[in-house]
N, C-alpha and C positions, 0 to 999 in steps of 0.2 A: 550830180553835177556840181553841187556844194563842194564836194571833197575833191572833184577835178579842179575847180577854183581854187578852193585852199592848197591844193598841192602846187600848183602853176605859180600862185603868190609867194609860195613858201622857197620855190625852186629860183625865184627873181630874187628874194631877199639872199638866198643863200650865196647867189654868184655875185651879190655887192660885198657880202660879208666877207668870202672866202677870197675876194680878190686884196685884202690886206694881210699885210704878214704877220706871222704869229710873233708875240712879244713874250719874253720873259721877264718876270719880277727880279731875279738875281741877274740882272745883266752886270752888276758889279763883279759876279763870280765867274761867269763867262763872257767878257765884254766882246768878243768876236762874233758873237751873235748879233752885233749891231753894227760891228766897226771891224773889218778885214785888217787894219793897221796894230790891231791886238795881236795878230797871229805871232807865235813865240816871243810874247812881248817880254817874259823871263829870260829870253835868251839860253833857254835849255828846251829838253824834249819833254812833252807832257802830253797828257790824254784825259778826257772827261766825259761826263754825260750828264746831260740837263732832263729832268722829266716835268712836264706841267700836266695836271689833272683839272679841266675847267668844269664846274658844274657836275659835278658826279650824280646829285641828287636829282638833276633834271634830264627830262628827255632828251635835251640837245647837250648830250656830254661830248667834250671835245678835249683830245689828250695830243700834245705835242711833244717831241723829244728832238735833241739835237746832241750829235755826238761829233767828237773832234780828235785830230792826232795833228800834233803842232813839232816841228823841229827848228834848231837854230845853227847855221853855218857861219861860224865867226870869221871865217878866212875870206868871204864875202859879204860880212855884215848883212846877212840877210835871213829871214826866217820863211819857212815853209809850211802850208797847212791844208789838209785835207778834211770835210767837214760833211755829217750828212744830217738832214732837215727831215722832219716826216711830223704831219698832222693827220689825224682822225676825227670825223665826226659821227656820232653814233645814229641820228634819225636818219639822214640820206646818204649813209655810208661814204659820204665823202674824203676823199683822200689826197694828200699831197706827199709827194716826195721830192728831195732834192740834194744832189751832190754836188759840192761846191770845191776847187782848188784855189787857195789864196797865196799870195808871196807879197812882203814886204822888205823894205830896205831902211836901215839906220845911217842916219846923216847926224853928225855930231855938230851942232851949231855954235858952241860955247863950251866953257869948262862945266857947266852945270845943265843945260838944255839940249834934247834932241829932237828929231824930226823925223819920222816913220810914215812915209808915203806908201801906199797898197793897193793891189788889184787883186779882183775875185772874178772867176768865171766859174760856169756850172752848167749843169741840164737838170730841168726840172720837169715833174709830170702830176698831172691833177685828175681826178675822176671822180665819177658820181655814180652812185647806185640806181641808175634810173629804173630800175625793175621796179622800183617801189613808188613810182608815179604813174598816175592814169593821162594819157596824153589824148589829143582831139578826135584822133581816126578810130581809137579803142571804145568810142561811145557810141552804142546803137539806141537812139532817141525812142525810135517806133517799138522795140521789142524789150526796152529798159533793160539790157546786158552790156557787159564788158568784154569784148575780146582779149584774148590773152596775147596777143602780137600786134606792134605799131610797125608802121612803114615810116613814121615820122624820122627825119634825118639826126633829129637831138637824141633819139633813141639808139641810132646806130653807130652814134660817135660820142662813146659816153668817157673817153679819154682825149688828154691834151698834153702835147709834149713840146718842151721849148727849150732854147739856149739862153742863158742869161748871163749878165754882166753887172759888177760895180766897183765902185774906188772910195777909197778911205784915206784918211792921215790923220797924225797925231803929234802934238807938242807934249813932252814931257820931260820932268825933272826928278829929283829923288822922292819930292812930296807931294808933286800935282801932275796932273795931265789934262789936257782939253783937246777932243778930236772931233771930225765931221766925218760922215759917209753919205754916199749916194748909190742905193741900189736899184736895178732892174734900168739902166741908161740906155738898153737898146729898147725900151718897151715892149717886152716880147708878147706875141698874140697868144692869148689863152682861151680862146673860144673853142666852145666843142662842136661847131659846125663848120664844116669845111670851107665854106664861102664867107663864114664871120669874121669879123676883125675887132676883137676886144683886147686892146692893148694894156697891159698890166701896167699900173700907175708907178712912178718912181717912189722910192721910200728914201726919205732925207731924215738925219739923225744928228743930232750935236750933243755931246757928253762931255762931262768933265768931274773931277774929283780931286779933293786935298784930305791929306791926313797931319793932323797934329799930333806931336807928340808931347807925351804927359810923364816924362823922364823927370823933370823938374819939380813936380806936384805932387799928387798923393796916390800917385800909382807907381806900378814898376817900371823899369825902363823899357819893358814890352809893349806898355800899353801905349795905345793909339784911338784919336777919335776919327773916323772916316766919314766924310760929309762927299755926298756924289747928287748928282743931276743929271737927266737923261730927257731931252726934247725929240719927239718923233713926228712927222707929218709924211702923209700919204692921201694923195687926192685931198678930198676937204677934210678930212679927218685927222686930228693930231693928239696927242699925249705928253703931258710933262709929270714924270716922276722925280721926286726929291728926297731925302732923308739921311740919316745919320747913324751911325753904329759905331761902338766899341770894339777893339780887335786887341785883345790878351795873347798871351803865348798859346795856350791850347784851347780858346775858345771865343766867339766872336757873337755878338747879337745887336740887334739895332729894329729900326722900322723905315719904311719907304711910305710916302703918299702918292697915289696914282690921280692926277687931274685931268679933266677935260676942256682946256682953254677954248676951244671953237665953240662949243656947246650948240652944234648944230640943230638939235631940236631944244626949244624954248624950255621944255620941262626937265632937261637934262641936268644933273646936278652938278657943279663944278669940281667936286672932289668924288670920286667913282670907286675908291677902295683904300684901306688903310692896311699896311702889307708888313706885319710884323716877321722878322726872320733871326735865325739862330743857326749856330754852327760848331764843328770840333776841328782842329787840325793839329795833326802830329807828324812831322818829317815829311814825307813824300804824300801823305793823304791829305783831303779836305772833304768834309762833309758840310753839305747845307740844306736848309729846309726853311722854306716860309709858306704863310698863308695871307691870301688876300680876304679881308674881309668887305663885302661890297656894301657900299652906302646908296646903291639907286633904287633901291626897293624892288628888286626881282623877286622877292620872296624865297621860298626854301629852295635852295640850289644847291646846297654844300660847300659854296666859297669855289677858292682856288688852290689849289694844294702843289707845291714845287718841291722837289728835290733835285740836289746837284752832289757829284761825286768828281773830285780831281785828281790827279796824281803827277807828280813830277819825278822825274827818273833821277835828276841831278840838282835836286833842291839846295844842295850846299852852296853852290856856284853862285857868287854876286854878281847880278847884271848891271850894266852900265846905266846908272841913273833911274833906275825903274823903283816905283813905290814897291816896297819890300810886302805889303800886305797882300797883294797878288799870290 
């Protein structure tokens, strides 16, 4: 009975936790993970993958992947993209898969500023491994045995599919950008029961960045200081990431700090992790790695590792007014 109650409580915890969208530390490397307005932002064709391994030394290991293909149509000032998001959790065999298509349009506001409105639509699917859980009708109290089969509707509906939509926008010039996005505007139903109604909370984000050139100081003409910030809100949970890094011709490195401004739990720390990152770039290719050093006292869990690789097919092309460090 104790195991049954524990399983039910854990299931309820997962239902809440997994209603939150996957977050990537390297949002500045693949910014379309949070805002579709970054689709084909460099006005060329590009592909990339980012992989996140969270708490690899704990039982509750979470792996997240995001892959994309973007292309730009100069004749209609438009960018098109397709992306695949996947997340897997080891304890309950929970998994999330979603395929999205995105579109953005470029509007020139002045000699230096541009505006990019965007739309994103897709289809998602969530599933649990309910075979690892013991449900109420499986318990035989008199004999003290557990039936292997359950007729509970929850066990018969271990998948939930839904259509999704989101919007985004961004203002930018050659050195700075600021953008906002709103995902799940249709609040799709992600309940695992046919009669259930569990709307997916909307995901709101605001992000910005600025690059300082060091050509007139102590570094080479290719050196830049990149400052970024990213605020995210979903339901009552929020997160603010802020950081800075140096970008040279072949390498880049820096660190972000992840914070929890809402502090829904009075014992929760304001700073949840410190995330150093580094990478190399050479012509078409860019590689990145980051490590989240947790500060919330979770114990030995292995932290969070993130790897990214991006490839630009026509990297020599100079886009109109976009920061070059992308």
